[in-house]
N, C-alpha and C positions, 0 to 999 in steps of 0.2 A: 540777408536782411539786416540792416543796421538797427540800432536800438532807438532811433529817434521816434518819439511817440507824438502823434498828431491827433487831437480830438477836436470836435466842433467847439469845445469850450475855449480854445485859444488858437485854433488854426485859422489864419487869415491870409489873403483876402477871400471872401466868399461873394458870389453874385447870384442873382435870381436865375432860375432855370428857364430855358426856352425849349420846350419839348418839340415844337414844330421844326426846329433846326437840327434835331437829333438824327443821326444816321443809323442808329441801332434798329429802329423800326419795330417789327412784331416781336422781337426777342424780349422787349421790355414788358414788365408786368402792367404798365400803365397804357400799353398800346390799344387796349380794348375800350378805353374811354372815348366818348364822342367829342367832337370838336367843341361843343358847348360846355363840356364838363372840364376841359383842360384849364381854362383861365382861373377858376377858383382854386384848383389844386396847385398850379404853378405860383400862385401868390405866396404860398408857404414854403415851397421847395427852395433849397439853396444848393449851389454847386461848390464843391471843395476840390482844390487842385493839389496833387501830390507829385513829388519827384520820385525817382527810383529809390526803392528801399525804405520808404516811410511807412510807419504804422498808421493804418486808417482807423482802426479801433482796437481796443486792448481787452483781452480776456479778463473778466471780473470787473471791468470798468462799467460806469453807468451807461445804459442804453438810451440814447437820445431820440431814436425813432427808426425809420426804415432807410436802409442804405442800398442804393443801386449803382453799380459800376457802369458809367456812361461811356468812358473812353479808356483805352489802355488794357493792361492785364494785372491781375492781383492773385494773391494766394490766401486761403483761409487755413488756419492752423491753431493748435493748442500746445500748451506746455505742461508737463507733469510736475510733480513736486520736486523732482531732481533738476528741473530746468530743461530737460530734453524736449525738443520740438517734434511734434507729429503733424505733418502737412496733410490736410484732408483733400484739398481741391485747388486746382488752377482755374481761375475765372477769366472770362473774356467780357467785352462790352455787352451790356444788356443783362448781366447776371444780377440776381438779387443776392447781395452779400450778406445782408442781415434783415430778416423779416419777422423775427421773434417779437412777442408782446411781453416778454419777461422784463424784469427791472435791470438786469445786468447782461453783459455779453458772455456767452458760453465759450466762445473762442475769440481769436484775434484775426485780423486781416491786415495785409501789407501789400504795397504796390511792387510789381515786378518791373514796371516801366512807368514813365510819366503817365499819370492817370487822372481822370476826373470822376468824382463820386457825387451823386445827388442824394441829399438827405431830406426826407420828409419828416418833420417833427412828430414826436410820439402822439400827441393829441390829434393831429390832423390825420395821421396814419390810421389810428384806431377808428376815427370817424369814417374814413374812407372804406375800411373793411366792413363796417356796419351798414353802410349805405350803398356800396357798389359790389354786388355779388360776383360780377365778372372778375374784378380785381382780386377778391377774396379767393376765388377758385384758382387764379393764376399763382397766388401766394401758396396755397395749399399744395398745388402741383409741384412748385419749386421746392418746398420743404420736404415733400414726399420723395422727390428725386434725390435730395440730399441724404435722406434716411436710407434709401435703397443703396446709394453709393457707399455710405458708411457701413452698412451691413455686409456688402461685398468685400470691403476692405478688411473688416474684422474676420470674416471667413478666411480670407487669404492669409492673414496674420497667423491664424490658428492652424491652418491646414497645409500651407505651402512653405517650402524653404525659401531662402533669400533669392535665389535665382528665379524661382517660380513667381515670387512677388514682383520682382523687377520686370519680368517678361509681361505679366498681366498689367502692371502699371503703364508700361510703354505702349501696350496695345490699347488701353483705355485712353491714354493721351492722344494716340494716333486717330481715334474716332473723332475727337473734337478738334485737334490741331494739325492733323496730318495733311501735308500738301504733296500731291503726286509730282515727282520729279523723275528724270531719266533713270536714276539709280534705285528709286524706291519711294518710300514715304518719309518726308522731312517733317520733324516735329517743330512747328513754327512758334516756339516759345523759348525765351532766353533762360535756360535752366542750368544751374550748377549741379555738380555731382552731390554736393551736400543736400540740395533740395530734393533730389531723387532719393537719397538716403533717408531723409525725413519722411518721405512718402511711403517707404517700404519698411520702416522701423529698423534700419540698419545703420552701421557706421559708414562714414565717407570712404574709408579705406576698403571695406568689404564691397561696397557698391562699385568702387573704381575697379576692383579685381573682377567682379562679375561683368562689368561693361567690357573690360579687356578680353575676357573669355568669349563674350559674344562677338567681339570684333574679330578674334582669331578664327571663329567659326563662320565668319562672313555673314553674320546675322545683322549687325549694326556697324555704322561708322560714326565716329565722333567728329563733329565739325565745330570747333570753338566751343560755344556753350549750347549747341544744338545737336540732337541725335537724329541720324538718318537710318531708318529701318530698311535694310536691303533684302531681307528674306522674311516676309510676314508669316509664311507657313511654318517655318522653323520656330519662330517666336511663339506662335500659337501652340505648338507642341510642348514648349517649355512652360507656358503660362496656363 
């Protein structure tokens, strides 16, 4: 991820959102709104376009509202006082990137590929949560899933060694992004070894060594920036 920062304060151009043209469907938190409820909401929505490696919002920066990933893939991460990055989640289209009602962002988000994000301004988002229980429940569910995911990650950090963390992370990614191919499960995300290292709290060198070990055991194969899991059962034993 490069260091270009893009916030709604200076990121242009933006355009109004047309939810009816969206291909995400039921994955979006706004999908439960009725046809009559969309026009009022879309008046305030704005779409922001990002190229590969741009920052969507920054940890500690002002929170302008609700951010939904409409197209592409993104990552949510944070940085410690030493600058080390911890990657929490890889997100696909339809994901609620930021649904907090706090004043500032607790983490950062960045694009993995060309992506489009819809922003609902803070006042309109708060009003929507108060008036539309179905949307509020979708937001609560999304935030609860994030909490559960984070709890699992913390448990893995404290109880598992690097190889175990890597195995569990690959299995988790396979659930969301695994595509069945002739040789196994291909993780359909453009992922660097550094990104994997950031997910498991390790260095790129150690992560590379673990991947090489898994490859020697015929558990995975590395294809450019994608991982092919060739033996899921062996990976489960490690994770």
